[in-house]
C-alpha positions in Angstrom: -13.8 23.4 -0.5 -12.2 20.3 -2.3 -10.7 16.9 -1.7 -7.0 16.8 -2.8 -5.3 13.2 -3.2 -1.7 12.8 -3.8 -0.9 10.0 -6.3 2.4 8.1 -5.8 4.3 7.2 -9.1 7.6 5.2 -9.3 10.0 6.2 -12.0 7.2 8.2 -13.6 4.7 5.3 -13.7 1.5 5.2 -11.7 0.7 1.9 -9.7 -2.4 0.4 -8.3 -2.2 2.4 -5.2 -2.3 5.7 -7.1 -5.7 4.7 -8.8 -7.1 3.5 -5.3 -6.4 6.6 -3.7 -7.7 8.9 -6.4 -11.1 6.7 -6.6 -11.3 6.8 -2.8 -10.9 10.7 -3.0 -13.5 10.8 -5.7 -15.9 8.9 -3.5 -15.2 11.2 -0.4 -15.7 14.3 -2.7 -19.0 12.9 -3.8 -20.2 12.4 -0.1 -19.0 16.1 0.5 -20.6 17.5 -2.5 -17.4 19.0 -4.0 -14.7 17.8 -6.4 -11.7 15.6 -6.2 -8.2 17.1 -7.3 -5.2 15.2 -7.6 -1.6 16.2 -7.2 1.5 14.4 -8.9 5.0 15.2 -7.8 8.0 14.6 -10.2 8.0 13.2 -13.5 4.9 11.2 -14.6 3.8 9.5 -17.5 0.3 10.7 -18.9 -1.1 12.2 -15.3 -4.2 13.0 -17.2 -5.3 9.3 -16.8 -6.1 10.0 -13.2 -9.3 11.5 -14.4 -10.6 8.3 -15.3 -10.6 7.3 -11.6 -12.4 10.5 -10.5 -10.0 13.2 -10.4 -11.6 16.5 -11.8 -8.3 18.3 -12.2 -4.6 17.1 -12.0 -1.9 19.4 -10.4 1.4 18.4 -11.8 4.7 19.5 -9.9 7.0 18.5 -12.8 10.2 19.9 -11.7 12.9 17.4 -12.0 14.3 18.4 -8.7 11.3 16.6 -7.1 12.0 13.2 -8.8 13.6 12.0 -5.6 11.6 11.9 -2.5 12.6 14.5 0.0 10.2 14.8 3.0 10.5 18.5 3.8 10.1 19.7 0.2 7.2 17.2 -0.3 5.5 18.6 2.8 5.9 22.2 1.8 4.8 21.4 -1.9 1.7 19.5 -0.8 0.6 22.0 1.9 1.1 24.9 -0.6 -1.3 23.1 -3.2 -3.9 22.0 -0.5 -4.2 25.5 0.5 -4.5 26.9 -3.2 -7.5 24.6 -3.8 -8.9 25.0 -0.3 -8.8 21.4 0.4 -10.8 20.2 3.3 -9.6 16.7 3.0 -6.1 15.7 1.9 -5.6 11.9 1.1 -2.2 10.0 0.8 -1.4 6.3 0.3 -0.8 4.3 3.5 2.8 3.7 1.9 6.3 4.3 3.3 6.0 7.8 1.5 2.4 8.6 2.8 3.3 7.5 6.5 6.4 9.7 6.5 4.4 12.8 5.3 1.3 12.2 7.2 2.2 13.7 10.6 4.1 16.9 9.1 1.3 17.6 6.7 -1.2 17.6 9.7 1.0 20.0 11.4 1.4 22.4 8.6 -2.4 22.2 7.6 -3.5 22.5 11.4 -5.4 19.2 10.5 -6.7 16.2 12.3 -4.7 13.0 11.1 -6.0 9.4 10.7 -3.6 6.9 9.4 -4.6 3.5 7.6 -8.3 4.2 7.0 -10.0 1.3 5.4 -13.6 2.6 4.4 -15.4 5.6 3.4 -16.1 8.1 5.9 -19.5 8.4 7.8 -20.7 12.1 7.4 -24.1 11.5 9.0 -22.8 13.2 12.2 -19.6 15.0 11.6 -16.6 13.1 9.7 -15.7 9.7 11.0 -13.5 7.0 9.5 -12.5 3.5 10.5 -9.1 1.7 11.0 -7.7 -1.4 12.3 -6.2 -1.1 15.8 -4.4 -3.7 18.1 -2.4 -5.4 15.4 -5.7 -6.0 13.4 -7.6 -7.6 16.2 -10.1 -4.7 16.5 -11.7 -1.9 14.3 -11.9 1.6 15.7 -14.2 4.3 14.5 -12.5 7.9 14.6 -14.4 11.1 14.5 -12.4 14.0 13.0 -13.6 17.5 14.2 -11.1 19.5 12.6 -11.9 21.8 9.6 -9.4 20.1 7.6 -8.5 16.3 7.7 -5.4 14.3 6.5 -6.0 10.7 5.8 -3.8 7.6 4.6 -5.7 5.1 2.9 -4.8 1.3 3.6 -4.1 -0.7 0.4 -6.7 -3.0 -1.1 -9.4 -1.2 0.9 -11.3 0.3 -2.0 -10.9 -1.1 -5.4 -10.1 1.3 -8.1 -12.9 1.8 -10.8 -12.9 3.9 -13.9 -15.6 6.5 -13.5 -14.9 9.3 -16.0 -12.6 10.6 -18.7 -9.2 12.0 -18.7 -8.7 15.1 -16.7 -7.3 18.5 -17.3 -3.5 18.8 -16.2 -2.3 22.1 -14.6 1.4 22.6 -14.2 2.2 24.1 -10.8 5.2 25.6 -9.2 5.8 26.2 -5.5 8.1 27.8 -3.3 11.1 25.6 -2.8 12.3 25.6 0.8 15.6 23.9 -0.4 17.0 20.8 1.2 20.2 19.6 3.1 19.7 16.2 1.4 21.7 15.1 -1.7 20.7 11.8 -3.5 23.8 10.1 -4.6 22.2 6.7 -5.7 18.9 5.1 -5.6 18.3 1.4 -5.7 15.0 -0.1 -6.7 13.8 -3.6 -7.2 12.6 -4.1 -10.9 10.4 -6.8 -12.4 8.3 -7.6 -9.4 5.1 -6.1 -8.2 6.0 -4.5 -4.7 4.9 -6.1 -1.6 2.5 -3.3 -0.5 0.7 -3.4 -4.0 0.8 -7.3 -4.6 -2.6 -8.9 -4.7 -0.8 -12.4 -4.4 1.9 -13.3 -2.2 3.9 -16.3 -1.5 5.8 -16.4 1.7 8.0 -18.9 3.5 9.8 -19.2 6.8 12.6 -21.2 8.6 10.6 -24.4 7.5 12.4 -24.0 4.3 15.6 -25.3 6.3 18.1 -23.7 4.0 18.3 -20.8 1.4 19.0 -23.3 -1.3 15.5 -24.9 -0.9 13.9 -21.5 -1.9 13.5 -22.6 -5.6 10.2 -24.3 -4.9 8.9 -21.1 -3.5 10.0 -19.2 -6.3 8.6 -21.5 -8.8 5.0 -21.6 -7.0 5.2 -17.7 -7.1 6.0 -17.8 -10.7 3.1 -20.0 -11.5 0.7 -17.6 -9.6 2.3 -14.5 -10.9 2.7 -13.6 -7.3 5.3 -11.6 -5.2 7.6 -13.5 -2.9 8.0 -12.5 0.7 9.6 -14.0 4.0 9.6 -14.0 7.7 11.8 -12.0 9.9 14.2 -14.8 11.0 14.7 -15.7 7.3 15.7 -12.0 6.4 17.8 -11.8 9.5 19.8 -14.8 8.6 20.4 -13.6 5.0 18.6 -16.1 3.4 16.3 -13.6 1.6 16.7 -9.6 1.2 15.1 -7.5 3.9 12.7 -5.9 1.5 10.8 -9.2 1.4 10.2 -9.4 5.1 6.6 -9.0 6.0 5.2 -8.5 9.6 4.9 -6.0 12.2 8.4 -5.1 12.1 8.8 -5.5 8.4 6.2 -4.6 5.4 2.4 -4.8 6.4 0.4 -6.0 3.4 -3.2 -6.7 2.5 -3.1 -8.9 -0.5 -6.2 -10.9 -1.8 -4.2 -14.1 -1.2 -1.4 -14.7 1.3 0.2 -18.2 1.2 2.5 -18.9 4.2 4.7 -21.9 3.9 6.8 -23.2 6.7 6.0 -20.2 8.9 4.7 -20.8 12.6 2.7 -17.6 12.7 4.3 -15.5 15.5 2.1 -12.6 16.7 4.6 -10.1 15.2 4.2 -11.9 11.8 0.5 -12.0 12.0 0.1 -8.4 12.7 1.5 -7.5 9.6 -0.4 -10.0 7.1 -3.8 -10.7 9.0 -5.7 -8.2 7.1 -5.0 -10.4 3.9 -8.5 -11.2 2.2 -7.7 -15.2 2.2 -4.9 -16.8 4.0 -3.6 -20.4 3.1 -1.1 -22.0 5.6 1.1 -25.0 4.7 2.9 -26.4 7.8 3.7 -29.9 9.2 3.1 -28.8 12.6 -0.6 -29.2 13.4 -0.3 -27.1 16.6 1.2 -23.9 14.6 -0.4 -20.8 15.7 -0.9 -19.7 12.1 -3.6 -22.4 11.4 -6.0 -20.3 13.8 -5.7 -17.3 11.6 -5.9 -19.3 8.3 -8.8 -19.6 5.8 -7.5 -22.7 4.6 -4.7 -24.9 5.9 -2.8 -27.9 4.8 -1.1 -29.9 7.5 1.9 -31.7 5.8 5.6 -31.6 4.6 6.0 -28.5 2.6 8.7 -30.2 0.4 6.1 -32.7 -0.6 3.0 -30.2 -0.6 4.3 -27.2 -2.4 5.7 -29.1 -5.7 2.5 -31.0 -5.9 0.4 -27.7 -5.5 2.6 -26.0 -8.2 2.2 -29.0 -10.7 -1.7 -29.0 -10.2 -1.7 -25.1 -10.8 0.2 -25.5 -14.0 -2.2 -28.3 -15.2 -5.1 -26.2 -14.2 -3.7 -23.0 -16.0 -2.8 -25.3 -19.1 -6.4 -26.5 -19.4 
């Protein structure tokens, strides 16, 4: 019996989410009295470093044909490795990749599946995990009775900590089921922290009035070393790219700080950001629904407040 975690990497580099899921797997393995194994798919820089976060062994499927995500081939590979290490728990990131694999992996392994868990399991009476439900308005405890469990870990739930030394890396090969998919081009955004991994996010909405006004948002984000985001209407009108859209129909995020500027706070938007650790709202409408969800609120004209906030932050950093 073991715990297997799948560590995401982008262009061969591990992000914070990979270290989070490995450390979470290590903690789950400690509870169960077993060890944590990590699986890495495709090219990866120094996979042995996952041992520092608790992986006893790293299984590396380095075949370059796996460098591009293919759901069916990834499912087959993960299931094969999970069976080879007798994994009783398989853990993925609650990312677009993890969410697309979760259900199929449950079918292949005949496992109980829980998505978006946010705490360590309670093994006092079986195996129970918690997750947010009803757009973050409630917390559910789910007991998994199957011999094998498949979980996805919500980002920013368990801080990664170094607990050991580098791990032994074992190259693995798997039966390739083939694929009808051919990747012709892959476009990625470089130079910024992706929204699901960002700890600081500066977001804005229709209160910006026009796309030409976005410079003050980008300046604030640069000052904070934050990632920029936007509401759905802003993305739909083409003011900002769709990958910046956060909310129920966009990217769900859990940063340590979320600054919402000129966003009223419709329920669909709140559903994707209300798990942020701290929410700051800047809006000139005192009746904006977002103020009810905010930890801190500034009622004022954003074109006056945001430049002053940026200037104050620059002075603070300089001192």
